[in-house]
C-alpha positions as CSV (number, residue, x, y, z in Angstrom):
1,Q,107.6,108.5,92.3
2,V,104.9,110.8,90.2
3,Q,104.1,114.5,91.4
4,L,100.3,116.1,90.2
5,V,99.0,119.3,90.2
6,E,96.0,120.6,89.5
7,S,94.9,124.1,87.9
8,G,91.4,125.6,86.6
9,G,89.3,125.8,89.6
10,G,87.2,128.6,90.5
11,L,84.0,129.9,90.9
12,V,81.1,129.0,88.4
13,Q,77.2,129.2,88.4
14,A,75.0,126.8,88.6
15,G,74.8,125.8,84.9
16,G,78.2,126.2,83.6
17,S,80.6,124.7,82.9
18,L,84.5,124.7,83.6
19,R,87.8,122.2,82.7
20,L,90.4,120.9,85.3
21,S,93.9,119.6,84.7
22,C,96.4,117.9,86.1
23,A,99.6,117.7,84.8
24,A,102.1,115.4,86.2
25,S,105.9,115.2,86.7
26,G,108.6,112.9,87.9
27,G,107.3,109.1,86.3
28,T,106.3,107.5,83.2
29,F,102.9,109.5,82.6
30,S,101.5,107.0,80.5
31,N,101.9,103.4,82.7
32,Y,99.6,105.2,85.5
33,R,96.2,104.9,85.8
34,M,94.5,107.5,86.5
35,G,91.7,109.8,88.1
36,W,90.0,112.4,89.9
37,F,88.1,112.8,93.5
38,R,86.7,115.8,95.3
39,Q,85.7,116.5,99.3
40,A,83.6,118.6,100.4
41,P,83.7,120.0,103.9
42,G,82.6,117.5,105.9
43,K,82.6,114.6,103.8
44,E,85.2,112.2,103.1
45,R,87.0,111.8,99.7
46,E,84.4,110.3,96.7
47,F,85.4,109.0,93.6
48,V,84.0,110.8,90.9
49,A,86.2,109.4,87.8
50,R,88.8,107.3,85.8
51,I,90.5,106.6,83.3
52,S,92.7,103.8,82.0
53,R,96.2,104.1,80.6
54,S,95.7,104.7,77.3
55,G,92.5,106.8,77.5
56,G,90.5,104.1,75.9
57,I,88.3,103.6,79.2
58,T,86.8,104.8,81.4
59,S,84.5,105.1,84.4
60,Y,82.2,107.6,86.6
61,S,80.3,108.2,89.8
62,D,76.8,108.5,88.8
63,S,76.6,111.4,90.5
64,V,77.9,112.7,87.8
65,K,78.2,110.6,84.5
66,G,76.2,112.2,81.7
67,R,77.8,116.0,82.6
68,F,81.7,115.1,83.2
69,A,83.8,114.0,81.0
70,I,87.4,112.3,81.6
71,S,90.6,112.7,79.1
72,R,94.6,112.3,79.3
73,D,96.9,113.4,77.0
74,N,100.3,111.6,77.3
75,A,101.8,113.6,75.0
76,K,101.6,116.5,77.0
77,N,101.8,114.4,79.9
78,T,98.2,116.0,81.0
79,M,94.8,114.2,82.6
80,Y,91.4,116.8,82.1
81,L,88.0,117.0,83.6
82,Q,85.5,118.2,81.7
83,M,82.2,120.0,83.8
84,M,79.0,120.5,82.0
85,N,75.8,121.7,83.6
86,L,77.5,121.7,87.2
87,K,75.2,122.5,90.3
88,P,75.7,123.3,93.6
89,E,76.2,120.0,94.6
90,D,79.4,119.8,92.8
91,T,81.1,122.7,94.9
92,A,84.6,121.0,96.7
93,V,88.0,119.9,96.4
94,Y,88.9,118.3,93.9
95,Y,91.9,116.5,94.0
96,C,94.0,114.3,90.9
97,A,94.9,110.8,91.7
98,A,97.6,108.6,90.0
99,D,98.5,104.5,90.8
100,I,100.5,102.2,89.2
101,S,98.0,99.0,89.6
102,S,94.6,100.8,89.0
103,I,92.0,103.7,90.1
104,S,90.0,102.4,93.6
105,D,86.8,103.9,94.4
106,N,88.5,104.1,98.1
107,Y,90.6,107.0,98.4
108,R,92.5,105.1,100.9
109,D,93.9,103.3,98.0
110,I,95.5,105.0,95.4
111,D,99.0,105.5,94.9
112,Y,99.4,109.8,94.3
113,W,97.4,113.2,94.7
114,G,97.5,116.1,93.8
115,Q,97.3,119.2,96.1
116,G,93.7,119.5,95.3
117,T,92.1,122.8,93.0
118,Q,88.8,124.1,95.1
119,V,85.4,124.4,92.8
120,T,82.4,126.5,93.7
121,V,79.2,126.4,91.6
122,S,76.9,128.7,92.9
123,S,73.5,129.2,92.8
């Protein structure tokens, strides 16, 4: 069992940057594959990024590739999502995800979720 708490969301202008954080507790953080998903109103939760246990392997959805960067600091039990050149279509609730086996593209396969943090990008 692991608890996840996101922070860092807010309102930002198009073209701006924002960094999200996900703090984990209640488990051995380095044992979990970690990732980020997002969900806009009226849409299904979608995969954004994933990172391996030691942080050496990352992957991204096509929509954010080249603009977002996922990272983790296992000594701090924290994962990050650095978002750059933000666009209005990035507006969504962003969720931290943890899974003992893998971060699937399908949100239904994820073991643990944070409560979400709102990111709003204005034009």
